[in-house]
C-alpha positions as MATLAB code, in Angstrom:
seq = 'MSLDPWHYPRTEFTHDTFVSLTRGPIASMSLFGPRRTGKTEFLLKDLGALAGDSYGHRVLYASFWQTGADPLAMMLYACDTALRPRSYGERVGAWLGNLPVKIRLGALKGMAEVEIDLSRKQSPRPADDLLLLDSYLDRLGDSRKPAILLFDEFQEIAGHDQAEQVMAGLRTSLDTRKSGVRTIFTGSSQVALKKVFDGRKAPFYRFAHPLHLPALDAGFVAHQLKVFHQVYRRKIDPARAAHVFERFDRNPLFLQRWLMSMGTDRTLDEDAAVTRTFADLAAELDYDRTWRKLAPYHRAMARILAERAGDPMGEAGAARYAELLGTKAPIPQTRQSYLRTLERRGIVDQWDREWRIADPIFEAWILDRGPDAF';
ca = [
       0.014   -0.486   -0.278;
       1.873    2.632    1.007;
       5.555    3.208   -0.505;
       7.131    4.842    2.449;
      10.040    2.374    3.526;
       9.450    3.950    7.598;
       5.597    3.379    7.388;
       4.689    0.287    9.999;
       1.301   -1.169    8.113;
      -1.309   -1.894   10.795;
      -2.311   -4.917    8.514;
      -4.848   -6.699   10.501;
      -6.577   -3.234   12.120;
      -6.716   -2.552    8.989;
      -8.695   -5.001    7.079;
     -11.122   -5.840    9.859;
     -11.842   -1.869   10.044;
     -11.889   -2.003    5.752;
     -14.340   -5.343    5.926;
     -16.501   -3.716    8.954;
     -16.629   -0.686    6.986;
     -17.816   -1.773    3.660;
     -19.770   -5.183    4.680;
     -20.652   -4.258    8.200;
     -23.956   -3.605    9.520;
     -22.852   -0.068   10.456;
     -21.925    2.921    8.545;
     -19.994    4.838   10.689;
     -17.141    4.152   12.769;
     -15.416    6.534   15.331;
     -12.031    6.463   15.730;
      -9.876    7.261   19.301;
      -6.287    7.706   19.317;
      -4.012   10.009   21.563;
      -2.053   12.914   20.109;
       1.030   11.644   17.645;
       0.309    7.866   17.832;
      -0.555    7.480   13.656;
      -4.030    8.231   13.367;
      -3.467    9.949   10.004;
      -1.071    7.537    9.497;
      -3.762    4.954    9.461;
      -5.901    7.115    7.182;
      -4.095    7.889    4.786;
      -1.275    5.203    4.160;
      -3.281    1.706    5.517;
      -7.008    2.265    5.560;
      -6.981    4.899    2.662;
      -4.590    3.103    0.364;
      -6.014   -0.168    0.955;
     -10.031    1.037   -0.150;
      -8.566    3.415   -2.925;
      -5.752    1.726   -4.481;
      -6.162   -1.933   -3.650;
     -10.621   -2.205   -4.141;
     -11.369    0.979   -6.476;
     -13.611    2.940   -3.724;
     -13.714    6.400   -3.883;
     -11.919    7.808   -0.708;
     -12.794   11.238    0.684;
      -9.969   12.617    3.376;
     -10.430   16.290    5.363;
      -8.879   17.187    8.375;
     -10.998   19.576   10.759;
      -7.637   20.001   12.927;
      -7.146   23.814   11.125;
     -10.175   25.267   13.646;
      -9.752   28.440   11.668;
     -10.780   27.010    8.730;
     -15.009   26.587    8.077;
     -15.189   23.206    8.397;
     -18.242   22.932    5.618;
     -15.993   24.353    3.355;
     -13.625   21.838    4.289;
     -16.046   19.193    3.258;
     -16.897   20.634   -0.071;
     -13.029   20.791   -0.879;
     -12.659   17.387    0.240;
     -15.507   15.918   -2.366;
     -14.289   18.223   -5.031;
     -11.056   16.484   -4.723;
     -12.419   13.075   -4.436;
     -14.332   13.432   -7.592;
     -11.527   14.111   -9.845;
     -10.506   11.439  -12.128;
      -7.086   10.830  -10.343;
      -5.183    7.994   -7.773;
      -5.764    8.303   -4.444;
      -2.431    8.827   -3.514;
      -2.693   12.289   -6.220;
      -5.835   12.961   -4.514;
      -4.459   12.836   -0.895;
      -1.535   14.870   -2.123;
      -3.600   17.559   -3.526;
      -5.209   18.029   -0.119;
      -2.311   18.071    1.885;
      -0.030   20.068    0.315;
      -2.630   22.844   -2.017;
      -5.213   23.739    0.209;
      -5.720   26.973   -1.216;
      -7.866   29.487    0.832;
     -10.796   29.495   -1.790;
     -11.828   27.245   -4.382;
     -14.347   27.882   -7.320;
     -16.433   24.320   -7.388;
     -17.570   23.011  -10.849;
     -21.288   23.781  -11.694;
     -23.647   20.542  -10.312;
     -26.759   19.895  -12.157;
     -29.467   22.795  -11.602;
     -26.677   24.766   -9.987;
     -23.954   27.864  -11.360;
     -20.820   27.919  -10.077;
     -19.679   27.996   -6.678;
     -16.922   29.684   -4.988;
     -16.111   28.604   -1.263;
     -13.840   30.425    1.167;
     -12.268   28.469    3.475;
     -11.662   30.527    5.675;
     -13.966   31.218    8.773;
     -16.893   32.886    7.443;
     -18.255   36.374    8.499;
     -22.149   35.834    7.419;
     -21.864   32.169    6.712;
     -24.919   30.467    4.148;
     -24.925   27.101    5.869;
     -28.404   25.999    4.296;
     -27.049   26.717    0.629;
     -23.563   24.744    1.372;
     -25.465   22.011    2.731;
     -27.395   21.174   -0.016;
     -24.024   21.658   -2.074;
     -22.548   19.143    0.138;
     -25.345   17.178   -0.236;
     -25.644   17.040   -4.155;
     -21.745   16.273   -3.962;
     -22.316   13.433   -1.651;
     -24.890   11.575   -3.730;
     -22.445   11.748   -6.840;
     -19.589   10.338   -4.428;
     -21.976    7.646   -2.903;
     -22.135    4.183   -4.858;
     -23.923    1.351   -3.083;
     -21.971   -1.387   -5.198;
     -18.470    0.010   -3.769;
     -19.212    2.693   -1.129;
     -17.136    5.837   -1.228;
     -14.670    5.935    2.181;
     -15.036    9.222    3.849;
     -11.834    9.714    6.097;
     -12.854   12.434    8.821;
      -9.681   13.449   11.209;
      -9.840   15.124   14.312;
     -13.545   15.020   13.748;
     -14.481   16.853   17.521;
     -12.941   20.107   16.184;
     -15.832   20.946   14.507;
     -17.818   21.442   17.545;
     -15.944   24.614   17.895;
     -17.368   26.562   14.998;
     -20.349   29.268   15.371;
     -22.261   26.882   12.491;
     -21.507   23.596   14.636;
     -24.740   22.280   15.025;
     -26.803   23.166   11.635;
     -23.513   21.831   10.024;
     -23.678   18.394   12.029;
     -27.545   18.279   11.522;
     -27.120   18.901    8.055;
     -23.946   16.441    7.568;
     -26.121   13.956    9.420;
     -29.324   14.090    7.388;
     -26.979   13.483    3.968;
     -25.062   10.369    5.761;
     -28.622    9.006    7.080;
     -29.641    8.622    3.468;
     -26.592    7.208    1.843;
     -26.106    4.575    4.589;
     -25.477    1.875    1.727;
     -23.621    4.335   -0.880;
     -21.549    6.268    1.539;
     -19.305    4.833    4.557;
     -17.740    7.137    7.533;
     -14.980    7.057    9.780;
     -14.420    9.685   11.997;
     -11.394   10.287   14.140;
     -10.111   12.274   16.929;
      -6.928   12.360   19.626;
     -10.100   14.116   22.423;
     -12.141   10.684   24.368;
     -14.110   13.225   25.837;
     -14.202   15.816   22.794;
     -15.630   12.729   20.462;
     -18.030   11.415   23.443;
     -19.590   15.053   23.310;
     -20.218   14.851   19.604;
     -21.333   10.729   19.624;
     -22.887    9.972   23.059;
     -24.603   13.701   24.052;
     -28.231   12.767   23.816;
     -29.108   16.453   21.993;
     -25.999   16.241   19.596;
     -27.185   15.503   15.813;
     -24.485   12.646   16.022;
     -26.140   11.103   19.303;
     -25.522    7.289   18.473;
     -24.564    7.692   14.880;
     -20.885    5.700   14.678;
     -19.755    2.887   16.483;
     -16.864    3.540   18.802;
     -12.840    1.931   17.936;
      -9.955    2.663   19.564;
      -6.759    2.939   17.866;
      -4.205   -0.320   18.664;
      -0.916    0.799   19.896;
       1.961   -0.096   18.368;
       3.721   -3.275   19.033;
       7.288   -4.147   19.157;
       7.262   -5.308   15.479;
       7.061   -1.528   15.207;
      10.216   -1.300   17.083;
      12.014   -4.021   14.874;
      10.731   -2.281   11.371;
      12.157    1.063   12.397;
      15.657   -0.531   13.473;
      15.381   -2.477    9.854;
      15.147    0.703    7.777;
      17.409    2.576   10.073;
      20.276    0.070    9.022;
      19.296   -0.007    5.384;
      18.971    3.918    4.777;
      22.057    4.665    7.101;
      24.223    1.526    7.464;
      24.617    1.511   11.259;
      22.858   -0.941   14.064;
      20.933   -0.062   16.903;
      20.912   -2.424   19.849;
      17.250   -3.507   20.000;
      16.882   -3.594   23.580;
      17.511    0.004   23.932;
      15.369    0.552   21.221;
      12.729   -1.320   23.165;
      13.724    0.253   26.209;
      13.337    4.172   25.052;
       9.783    3.056   23.038;
       8.289    2.140   26.369;
       9.259    5.109   28.025;
       7.975    7.466   25.725;
       4.534    5.196   26.272;
       5.155    3.403   22.729;
       4.884    7.037   20.781;
       5.790    6.416   17.379;
       6.996   10.248   16.938;
       9.716    9.960   19.867;
      11.063    6.516   18.487;
      11.787    7.933   14.345;
      13.261   11.419   15.579;
      15.757    9.456   18.048;
      16.842    7.133   15.012;
      17.051   10.640   12.438;
      19.086   12.083   15.359;
      21.642    9.085   15.365;
      21.256    9.018   11.568;
      22.193   12.830   10.827;
      24.787   12.823   13.902;
      27.171    9.815   14.040;
      28.975   11.205   17.291;
      25.460   10.583   18.958;
      24.743    7.165   21.154;
      21.620    6.116   22.104;
      21.512    8.171   25.831;
      23.117   11.076   24.025;
      20.606   10.800   21.118;
      17.179   10.344   23.878;
      18.766   13.829   25.618;
      18.709   16.171   21.851;
      15.587   14.460   20.973;
      13.738   15.366   24.549;
      14.735   18.557   24.023;
      13.713   18.880   20.506;
      10.864   18.050   20.604;
       9.682   20.222   24.008;
      10.902   23.310   22.102;
       9.396   22.569   19.063;
       6.080   21.681   20.813;
       6.460   24.508   23.540;
       5.954   22.454   26.342;
       8.152   25.068   28.790;
       5.296   27.733   27.682;
       2.572   25.409   28.609;
       3.616   24.957   31.731;
       4.600   28.571   33.030;
       0.808   29.287   31.965;
      -0.184   26.720   34.600;
      -0.402   27.911   38.180;
       1.340   25.770   40.813;
      -1.632   23.885   42.050;
      -2.343   23.448   37.931;
       1.166   22.135   38.053;
       0.865   19.681   40.725;
      -2.841   18.168   39.257;
      -0.757   17.281   36.167;
       2.077   15.631   37.793;
      -0.176   13.571   39.632;
      -1.924   12.434   36.219;
       1.391   11.899   34.701;
       2.202    9.703   37.635;
      -1.080    7.670   36.876;
      -0.960    6.766   40.826;
      -4.648    6.161   41.342;
      -7.590    8.582   42.398;
      -6.709   12.063   41.978;
     -10.041   12.964   43.767;
      -8.859   10.830   46.936;
      -6.409   10.870   50.149;
      -3.628    9.289   47.747;
      -4.197   12.191   45.388;
      -4.695   14.423   48.701;
      -1.145   13.260   50.009;
       0.880   13.656   46.634;
      -0.684   17.237   45.951;
       0.231   18.664   49.688;
       3.796   17.164   49.065;
       4.370   18.759   45.737;
       3.234   22.253   46.945;
       4.222   21.897   51.101;
       0.672   22.466   51.726;
      -2.356   20.907   52.867;
      -4.564   19.850   49.633;
      -8.028   21.650   49.017;
     -11.121   19.634   48.922;
     -12.075   16.946   45.959;
     -14.259   19.759   44.432;
     -11.298   22.039   44.210;
      -8.927   19.806   42.614;
     -11.466   18.569   40.599;
     -11.878   22.064   39.262;
      -8.099   22.174   38.334;
      -9.002   19.142   36.492;
     -11.579   20.458   34.431;
      -9.080   23.791   33.569;
      -6.236   21.549   32.391;
      -9.204   19.864   30.320;
     -10.578   23.075   28.573;
      -6.476   23.830   27.645;
      -6.212   20.963   25.837;
      -3.787   19.225   28.417;
      -5.179   16.168   29.745;
      -8.272   13.791   28.978;
     -10.164   11.096   29.788;
      -9.486    7.465   28.317;
     -11.568    4.984   29.654;
     -12.729    6.121   32.405;
      -8.801    7.671   33.610;
      -7.847   11.345   33.547;
      -4.423   11.581   31.464;
      -2.174   13.619   29.920;
      -3.237   13.965   26.498;
      -0.011   14.145   25.187;
       2.580   11.476   25.644;
       5.742   12.942   24.748;
       4.607   15.921   27.301;
       3.604   13.663   30.216;
       7.064   12.299   30.148;
       8.331   15.981   30.016;
       6.330   16.872   32.865;
       7.825   13.473   34.994;
      11.127   14.860   34.310;
      10.430   18.004   36.064;
      12.300   18.453   39.442;
      10.802   19.743   42.983;
      11.362   23.522   41.996;
       9.105   23.399   38.999;
       5.749   23.194   41.186;
];
């Protein structure tokens, strides 16, 4: 499927997801996976490639991560791209590498040519644009080979000022085309995804079957080391690589950046490469600035969650809070408010009823802080 030698295919999960999506009784799925664990790569290089290149389905990809853009216009642009007579790879490249601020969509039956602004609209006309989206989905639909819609970071649509109307219109369009259009919605926040699909008054209430992106296994490490040796003619101790992978919560980004640092600087050994990679990513992702914006009590709560030491609202959490700040812990309700602040800022998320730091690399960074950081 993918021509990228570094890509590690999730073969079994891809097959099972594709079969369930195209032949199963449920037309939509929601896929949760923490940040920087390979959701987008799975969509584009595994599922999208299998459906588009191997089985000839039309595949539409749209990312909602750019919160400043109009989500409805993004979907219309993705529809227009998916309908063009090019290979799946070429269409994905057009989406990722050449996203214009304004696009002019071709004329539909009975419709004039329409120009759409992808930036957030000052005076949105969702009813007109939803009619256009419905027409595009009708053209994409195929009961013999259903079109596959890949909506990445879909929870971000909720922040748009016309979110409810857009989601209601999209659901109506998808509901009437279940045999010809199948959809996967991904998200890096389980809490935010639940609000979209589990809220009783939400337009997508119980619309999608929930999936979890499986963690990468030891085969991923072995694959990366094999390609690293082929590219750089240098061998890395497999046990050391496995240790680094586990330390950073099986995060593929960190492992690949760690290998890259040694590939581009032969003077680095494994330990020095960990130190450099950790520092480089922390600087790129601006962890220090995020940390400095937090009050001491928020930092203490983040550290307790990073340690995964049990219920942060219970007695053990109170004792750890007092130890970190040298003061008596506030009541559980107050500590709960600290947690909610961290959630609103996108620092924590709830995974399977356990509150965790949303970014596993940031979690490791927090655990690396000394006593004076609180």
